[in-house]
C-alpha positions in Angstrom: -0.4 -0.5 37.2 -0.4 -2.4 33.7 1.3 -1.4 30.4 0.8 -2.7 27.0 3.0 -2.7 23.9 1.4 -2.3 20.7 3.4 -3.4 17.6 2.5 -2.1 14.2 4.0 -3.5 10.8 4.0 -1.8 7.5 5.0 -3.2 4.1 5.2 -1.3 0.9 5.7 -2.7 -2.6 6.2 -0.4 -5.7 6.5 -1.8 -9.2 8.2 0.6 -11.7 7.7 0.3 -15.5 11.1 -0.4 -17.0 10.3 1.6 -20.1 8.7 4.8 -18.7 10.3 4.4 -15.3 7.0 5.6 -13.8 5.1 4.0 -11.0 3.1 1.0 -12.4 1.6 -0.3 -9.3 1.9 0.3 -5.5 0.6 -1.6 -2.4 0.9 -0.9 1.3 -0.1 -3.4 4.1 -0.4 -2.1 7.5 -1.4 -4.7 10.5 -1.3 -4.8 14.0 1.3 -7.6 15.1 -0.5 -9.7 17.6 2.5 -12.1 18.2 6.2 -11.8 18.4 7.0 -15.2 16.7 9.1 -14.2 13.6 7.6 -17.0 11.7 4.1 -15.8 12.4 5.1 -12.3 11.5 6.5 -13.6 8.0 3.4 -15.6 7.6 1.2 -12.6 8.1 3.3 -10.6 5.8 3.3 -13.4 2.9 -0.7 -13.4 3.2 -0.9 -9.7 2.8 1.3 -9.6 -0.2 -0.7 -12.6 -1.9 -4.0 -10.6 -1.0 -2.7 -7.7 -2.6 -1.3 -9.4 -5.8 -4.9 -10.6 -6.4 -5.7 -7.2 -7.7 -2.5 -7.1 -9.9 -2.6 -6.2 -12.9 -5.2 -3.4 -12.2 -8.0 -3.2 -14.5 -8.2 -0.2 -16.9 -11.2 1.0 -14.7 -9.2 0.8 -11.5 -6.3 2.7 -13.1 -8.5 5.5 -14.1 -10.1 5.6 -10.8 -6.8 5.8 -9.1 -5.5 8.5 -11.5 -8.5 10.5 -10.6 -8.1 10.1 -7.1 -4.5 11.1 -7.3 -5.5 14.3 -9.2 -7.9 15.2 -6.5 -5.3 14.6 -3.9 -2.9 16.9 -5.8 -5.4 19.6 -6.3 -6.3 19.4 -2.5 -2.5 19.8 -1.5 -1.8 22.6 -4.3 -4.7 24.8 -4.5 -4.8 26.9 -7.5 -3.7 30.5 -7.0 -6.0 33.5 -7.9 
């Protein structure tokens, strides 16, 4: 008999607008950890954060697309009542 252990790591970063106290930007990175060396794990995390910040600040087009997606998600969660 063989058994395997699968490790998954998730990192989330949220930036809050100081004036409005609203969410300004959010990123999540979820990766399968293929090694147990802490230095390699941190290197993976740092690379994911660097990649995520390449899209910051988001373009106005990206902001509008995200707002539409959130509105769609909200309406799916809370269907209007008759």
